N, C-alpha and C positions, 0 to 999 in steps of 0.2 A: 422540558425533558432533557436529561443529561446527554452530552455529546457522545457519539460512538467512538470517534477517533480524535479527541482533543490532543493538542500538542503537549500539554502538561498533565493536568488531572484527567484520568480516564478510567472507565469501567467497561471496556468493550467485552466481546464474547469470543471465545476460542474453542475449537473442537479439534483435538489431536487424533480422535478415533479414525477419521477418514484420511488416510495418507494421500498426499498429492501425487497420484500415479497417472492421472489422465489429463494432465495439463496440456500437452502438445495436441492431443486429439481434440480437446475442447476448443482450444484457441484456433486450430486450423479450420475446424468446422464453422466456427463463428465468423472468422475473418473471410472465409470463402464467400459468405453471404453479403460481404461489404466490399465489392470489387472496385467501385468507381471513384475517381478523384476529380474534384472540380474546385476552382477558386472559391473561397468563402470570404465575403466581405466582413463578417462579424468576427469579433475577437473574444477570447476567453478572458473573463475578468481576472485581473492580477491581484493576488493577495500577498503582500510582502510584510514581514515582521522584523522585529528589532534585534534579537539576540542571536549570536552565531554559536552553533555547537557542531563540531565535527563528530564523526562516529566515535572516535576514541574518547573525546572529551565528554560526550553524552554518557557513554558506558561508565567511564571513571566517576562522573558525577553521580550517576545512579548507584553504583556500587558503594560510594562513600556514604550514602544514606541507608543502604540496605545491606546488612552484613550477614552472609550465610553462616559465619561462625557462631552466631547467636541462636541458631535454630537447629537443634538436633533433629534427625530425621524422624524420630518417634514422637516429636512434640505434637500435641493435639491443638494447641492454641495458635501456633504459627507454623504450619507444615512447610517443609522444604519442597514437598511434592504436592501438586494439586491433581486429584483424581479426575480424569476426563470421563464423563458419562458415555456409555457405549451405545446409546440410542441415537442412530444417525438422523432421526427425525426431529431432534431438538432444534427449536428455532424460536424466534421472538414472539410468534403467535399474534401478529397484527393483521389487520385487514389489508386488502389489496389497494385501497385508496385512502389517503389521509385527508383530514379536514383541511381546507384551504388550498388543496391542489398539490401538496408536497408529494414526492415519490414515496411509494410504500417500501417497507423493509425488504420485501421479496424482490422488488424491482432493483433496488440497490445491490442486493446480494448477487443478482444475476450479472451485474456489471463487474463485480469483483471476483467472480468464480474462477477466472483464468489466470489470476495474478498470484505467483508463488511468493511466500515469505518463509522465513526460517526461524525455528524455535528449538529449545533444548528439551529433550524428553528422556525418560528411562525406558527399559524394555517393556514395562507394564503400561505404556502409553499414558504416563503421568507427566504433567508439565512441570518443569523446573521453575521454582519461585525463589525470589530473594525476599526475606522478611526484614522489616525495620527493627533495629535494635531496641528502640524505645517506643515506637508507635504500635508495633505489633501488626502493622499492615504489610501485605505482600504485593510484590510486583513481578510480572513476567515480561521479559524483553523479547520483542519480535523484530528480527532483522530483515531488511530487504536484500542484503548481500550475504551469500552463504559464508564467505570468508570471515565476515564480521561475527557471525554466529559461532564459527569454529574458534575464533580468537577469544570470544566470550567464554566458551566452554572450557578452554585451556586455562583461562584466568580463574574461573570458578573452581576448577579442579585443584589448582595450586592453593586456593584459599581453603578448600574443604576436601581433603584427600578421600573422604568417604564417597564422594561423587565418582571417583575412579572405580571403586568396587561396585557401585550401583549400575555401572554400564551406561552412563549418561551419553547421549549422542545428539547430533544435529538432525532434525527432521524437517522436511519440506511440507508445508500445508498451504491450502488455498486461503487467500485473504478474506473471502466471504465467511470462512469458518471463524475468523477472529470476530467478525461482525455478529455471528450467531450465538456463541455459547457464553453464558455468564457463570463465572465462578465467584461465589459470594465472598466479599472482602478482598478481592484481587483486582489490581489495576494492571493494564498492559501498556507498555511504552513502545511505540514504533521507532526503530532505529534506522534512519535513512542512510543511503550510500553516501559517504563523505565526498566522493568525487562528483556526485551529482549536486551536492550543495555548492561545491566550487563552481560547477557549470551554471547553476542558478544565479550565483552572485555575479559571475561575469556577464550573463545576459542582462541582469538588472542594471549593471554598470553601463552597458551599452545603451540602455533605455534612459540613462540620465540620472540614475539613483546613486548617491554616494554612500549609502548605508552599507556597513560591512556585516550586518546581521541577518540571519535567516532561521526561523523556528518552524519545525514541522518537516514533512516529507515533500520535497520539491517534485513537481510534475511539469511537463512541457507540451506545448501545442503550437500550431502555426495557423495563421489566417488562410494560408493557401491550401490547406489540406482538409478536405471533407470527404467522408465516405457516404455512398448512397446504396440503400438496400430497400427494395419493395416500396419505392417512391418516398422514402424517408431519408433525411440527411443526418449524419452523425459526425461529431467532432472527436477524432482520436486524440487521446491524452496519454502521453508516454512517461514512464518512470525514468527513462534514460534519454538524455539529449541526443546521444549518438544514434539511437533507434529512430528518432524523429528525423534527423538529418538524412539517414539512409532512405527513409520513406519519401522524403521530399525529393531526393535525387531520382528515385524510381518514378515518382509522379511527374517530375519535370521531363523525364525522358518520354513518358507516354503523352504528355500534353503537347509536346512539340509537334506530334503528329496530328493532334486534334485541335489544339488551340495555341497558335504561335505567340499569342500575347501573354501566355502563362509566365508568371515570375515566382520564384521561390520567395515566400513571404518571410517576415521576421519571426522570431521565436518569442512566444509569451511564456512567462513562468507563473505558476500558481502553486498553492499549498493544498496537498491532497486532503488533509483534515478539513480545510475550509470548504472544499468542494462537497465532501460528504455531508457536512453541516448544512450547506445550501440545499442539497438534495432532500434532506430531511425536513427542512424548515421553510423553503421557498414556496410562496403561494403562486408563482408563475412557472413557466416551462423553461426557465433559464438553464437548468442543469440536466434536463431529461434527454438531451441528445449527446451526452458525454459517453464515450466508450473508452475504458481503460485498456491499454495495450501492455502486456506483460514485458518485463525487462528481457532483453535479448531478442525480441521480435520486432521486425519492421513490417509495414503493411505494403504489400506489392500488388501489382495489377497483372492481369492476364489479358492480352490484346483480344483474345477470342471472346472475352466476356464484356468488352466495352461496347 
């Protein structure tokens, strides 16, 4: 089965119909049910890759292969705009349990529902695509940082003035919608925050790796941080190193009252796309305790809930 979020080739699913208007309420309600921190002896498996791409380099490399000048907006073969179906119930249509024990698509979507990403859209909720000059294939870029999406929009407007008249804009959507909707013939490339790539490379260097390359979207977790809810343990995985550090600081403050032996653990780096692949393919429960924390959120505790 094709990967949902491969770092290079990918045909994931995107739904721009449902704007990302309930992120904070969703995250607050979910995180309130995960109040407790405890030391966790297990570590998140580290997935490190070879080639380095900053956000600008990745965007430039993508645009060098996909030229919007070659696709008039009226073209039927390689449309500049991909129409987003209005049916909010569009989904992958899989069963709740996969053969071999892998997580279902519905379970994975639930873990991604609170994570915002940014895409380019017109007022008709059509997703901006860049089409290949020779291949005829189209790609949509999904940014984890709003400023990167805004920079991409300005770059594309300068390449195609018609986009200014079309009212193109940056829209926030939930990452699970990228997982859901398939537009035939369209691939989606996830653009990571370049500052988090630098953070990931620094953490990898601390761990003894001399490689200067990283492919994919970096995520961060710590052995010392685990959430408990309804007698189950979860590993919070962060898209920003700073959010993990803030959560560790809060957890350390709480644990000094409850556990004087508590230590802030080291930080492990993984690749988001590899975690999703593991969730879909793993025959064990290696990944079913991962909870993705949206950028800008840290996980705090309330002493009354401990």
